[in-house]
N, C-alpha and C positions, 0 to 999 in steps of 0.2 A: 139690829136696826129696829127704832120703835114703828108703829105705823104712821106717825105723827110724819111728813115731811118735811125736812129741815136742810139746811147749804150743807155740801160735804166738800172740801176740799183738802187734796192730794195735793203738796211740796216737795217734790222730790228735786234731789240736784245729783249733777252726776260727777261719779268720781270722788265720793265725798266720804270718808271715815267717819265711822262713829267720834273717835277719838280729839275732832275736830273741834264736837261740841261737850262744853260742862256737864251737862249733865251726864257725860261720858269719861268727862276724866279732866276736860282741857281747862289749864287753867292760865291761860292769856286772852282769851276772847268774852266777853260779858255778853250772855244771848238774852236779854230780859224778857223778851215773849217769848224763842222756845222756852225757854225755862218755867216761866207761867204754864204754856201749855203742859209739860211736864210734869208739875207739880199736881194738876188738876186730873191729868189723864193717865196711862201706864207707857209705862219705857218697858221697849224690851230688848232684853241684854244681849239675846244669842241669838241675833238674825242673819239671817243670810241669803243671801242670792241668791237665785237659782243658776244665774251665767254671766260672767264677771266680763260681759259687753252688754253692749248698750240695747243694739235691738232683742237682741236674746232675752234679756233680762226685763225691756217691756212686755214684749211678749208673755211669758211666766205672769209678770204684774196681773193682766187682763185679762189673763185666760185662764187664769189657775191649772196649766199645765205644763210639768219639768220640760224641759226640751227633750227628752229621751222621749216623751209622749208626744210632741209632736211629729207631724207627717212630713214633716223637712229634714232633710238627711242632708244639706251641706247649706254653706252659706252663700244665696243666690238673689235675686230678687223674687219673692213669692206673689200671690196670687192674694187676694182677701181670707182672710181665716176664715173657716167653715169648719171646723170640728166640733165648734159647740158656740157657748154664747160668750161675749164678752162683758166685761165689767162696765163698758158705755150702754152695749145693749140693756143689760139689767135694769142701770140707772134711768136709761130711759123710759122704759117697760113701767117704773114707776114713778112716772111723772115728770122725771129731772129732765132740763133745759141742759147740755151735755155741750162742754169745752174743754179746746186743748190751748194751751200756751206754754211756747217753745220759742229757740232762736232758729233761724229759718234754716239756719245749717241743717239740720236733725230730717229736713224734708230730706234733701240730698243724700244722707246718709246713713240714718235709723229707718226713717218711716217705713221705704221701700222693701225693709228687711223684717219685717213684724206685719206692718198691716193689720191690725187688729181695733180699731179704736170707734167702729161703728160709723154707719152710714147718715146718721144724723148730728154728728160731734161738729161744731164750729171751730176752727184752726183760727188761734191768732198768732202765724207765725210771720209778720210782715217785715219786721227789724230786726235786724245781726244784735246779740245779747251777748257774744261770747270775745273774749280776749282768747286767742290761738298762744298756747305756749307749747312749748316740750318738744315732742313730737309732730304734736300738727302746726308746731307754726308753719308757716309758709318759707317756701326755700328762698325767698326773695328778700324775707324778712332779716335783720339779727338778730341771733340766737344770743344775744348778748346784752341787749342795749334796751330790752321793755322798761318802763318807769312808770310807776302809778301814777295816774291820771282821776283827777276827783273830779273832774269835770267830764267828762267821761262815764263815769261811775254815775252823777246825781242827775247823768239825760238819760240811762238806762235807768235808773229808778223812777225818773217822770215816766219815762212809756209805759214802763208794766204797771205804774197807778191808774195812770190814762186808760189800760187795754182793761183791768180791772173795773173802773168806774164805764167802761162799755157794755158790759153783763146787766142784762135785764134780770134783776134782782126781787123784781116782786113775784113771781112763780119760783121753788126749789130749783136750785140752780147746781150740776155736776162738776166741779172745775180740778182738772189735772195739769198743774205749770212745773215744765222739767226745767230747771235754771241750769246752765250749761257748766262745765271743767271752772271755767273762771268768766266773771264775770266783766263787759268789757271796763278798762278802766283797773283792772287789776291784775299783779304778775303774778302770778302760780295758784298751784293747788292751796287750798285754806286759807288763802290770804285775803277772802273776801266773805268771810262767815258774819261779820256784824252788815253787809249789806245784804246777806240770806236774810239776819232776824229783822235786821225791818223791813224789809219785805212781808216778814209774817207777821209783823204789827201790822201795816195796812190791811190785808188781809182780815186780820178777826177785826179791823173797827166794822169792815163792809160786811161779811160773812156771820162774826160772831164765834166764840173757841168751840163749840159744841162738836161740828163736825172739820176740824181742823186735824192730816194726818203728815207727819215730817218723818223721808225717810229719802232715800237715794235707790240709781242702780244698781250701782258699784262700788269698790273702793279701788285703792291702786295701791301698788306694794313699797310706795314711799320709799326707797332704800332698802328694803329688805331685800336679804338674798344679793345684797347687790343689783337690783332691778327698779321699776321709777314705776312706771307705765301701770296696765292693765291687759284681759281679755287673754293672754296667754298660763296664766296660771289659779291657781285656786287657794293658793295658801291665807291664812286669816287674811291679811290687808285687802288683797280682792277679792272678800268673795264674806266680810262682814262688814255690816252695814246698818246705821240706825233706823229705827222704826217708833215713830212716839204717836200713838193712837188717844184717842177720847177711852174715858175710864172705861174699861170691859170685868166685868162681873164685879167689881169693888177691887181690883189690882192693882196696886200701883206699879208695881214690877212685871215681868213675865221672864223667868229664868233661865226656861229649856227650851232649845236651840227651836226655831220658825223661817218659815220661806216666807219671800215673797212672792212664790208660788199659792200664798196662803191671804195673800192682801186682800184678793175679792172677797174671800168666805168676810175675813176681817169686816171690810168695809158691810158686806152685805148686814151682816148678819151679827156684828159686836159680838163674835165670840173665836174663839183662837184653839185648836186640836194639841192635842198633845201627840204627834206621829214619831213613829220608832222611828225612821230615816228620814235625813231630810241631804238633798243632790245639789251640787252644781256644777255644772256641763261647761267647758269651755269652749266648745264646739257641739258641733249636731255628728251625728253615728257615722258617718260616710267620706267625713275630713279627717285627715292623716297625724292629723296634730293634737287627737285632743286629750284634754284631760277630765277625772272626773272625780270630785269628793261626796265619801257619803257620809253622815254626822251620824248617830248613835250614842244619843247622853255626850257624854263625856269623852270620847273615841271618836276620833277622825281619819279616817282611811283612805288614799289616793292612790289613782292608777294613772301611767301615765302610757299611752300608746305606742306611740312611735318607740321607747325605749323598753319598752315593758316594765318598767320601775314598777313595785307597791311599796306606800309609804303608810304607816299606822303612830298615829301620834295621840297624847292623851293631852289635850286641849285645858285643862284644870288646872294640873301638876308640868306641863309645860307647853304652857300661852303660845311661845316664840318657836315651836316644834323645831326644836334641837333636836331633839331625841328619838331617831325613826326605829319602832319597836321591834321593828320587819330586819332591821341590820343587825347580822352576827356578829359580824367583824368592822373594825373600825380602824383611819389608819392614825396610825400615832409619829406627826411628821417633821418632829422634834427627833427622833428617837429612829425617825422613818423602818416603821414596821407595823402591820396588822396585830391589834388586841380584838381580846375579848370582850363585846360592848358589857356585857351582865358582868363582866369581871371590874368594872371601870366606871359605870353609869351608876348611882344610883336609883333605882325604879321599885317600888317596894310592892306594885300590881301586877305582876307581869301576867302571872295568872288568869288574871281578870282581863286584861287584855286582850290575851290569844281566843281567847271565849267569844270575846265582842268580835276579833278579827273575822272568827268562824262565822259568826252568825253575819257581821255585813258580805264575808268574801260572797257566802248561798244568796244573799240580796242583788248584791251586783252582780254573778251569775244570769239570775233571772231578769234583769234589766240591759245588760252588755249586747248590743248586735255591733255586726259591721255589713259595710255595703259588698258586692262581688271583689272577685281580685282584678275586674279589667277596669271598676270605676275606684279603687282604691286606689293603685298603682295610679291612673288618669290622676286623681287627686292630689297624689304626691306631688308628682311628676309635675302640673301647672303649678301647683306652690313653689317647688324649689327655683321653678322660673321664673316667676312672678316676684321673689325674693332675689335673686339674681338681677331682675332689669332692676328694681329697686336700686340695689348698692352700685349696679354701675352707673345710673342717675345719679346719684349723690353726689356721685367721684367726679362727674364732670365738671 
């Protein structure tokens, strides 16, 4: 970032896949405003969230720390962040007025589990912006009769624009707008991309193009491996997210892996470092069902704490993560027998993959930790009881 102060706006959208946007290959939507920002800026092709759940992702976005680096061991309400400075703190120090705009449900859900937004930030959260869908739809509403309501969508857009206009732009502004899974008036994931683009256009008119960043907190499984939401997996759809930034070092694209834990440095310094390892963590270290992904170049390692299963994928050769390179035997269900994986799966880079596995595993061993057995067992029992109670409640 140059020394000259200018407006900086981060617009993120919850549970959003890069593939929802034409700049990442979508052929359904037309997004002229986002496309124009991409044309002028830098598009990140392998950008990952540090965590596939909202509060953890927010914390990494605004502190620059991965979940394993935080002094938080499980998912409970936290104290105000004190491990270092936050992006909001740094922008305030540089003379920016700081603003946060989100739907009021984030105060109940994400804010108390993150608390990293700076003491001087103005919160704009007085109106419901989100349409509950899927697992988040209230039990007393029908799960089958959501219909598109353009009038509600227009009300949301009018409200968002009015909030933009309430911000004093006579001095430099840092504004973070986080749009919900689905904006009110639309019926499902990815069905409101036109509204997102319209809002980006409103931001462009008021704040200019030079300081706008487009991203997400995490993705969603989108039917991948039979799963539909997020927070529990570190497969590609859950952790691969968009990032479009103002032009960085003359580059139209960044093709090496990056993390939203780097977002703070990207915004403050207009630079991006190529780190050897990129990490995404589904839970904190004392939680029993934690899953972690570590990416090194084209190779992605995953570990499931509960099952102790390891996975290794070459995400260039196998972007859909079909071939676990650590599986020596595969089950052939048609013949009801086990077969040698190397004999039936064509993969020519096995030696390179195993060397990367060795390097990644050494790094994994250096950062992995667990709580004491009492805490681990207690958390496991509490989680199982919580799931059981939820199941009973659903069946009542």
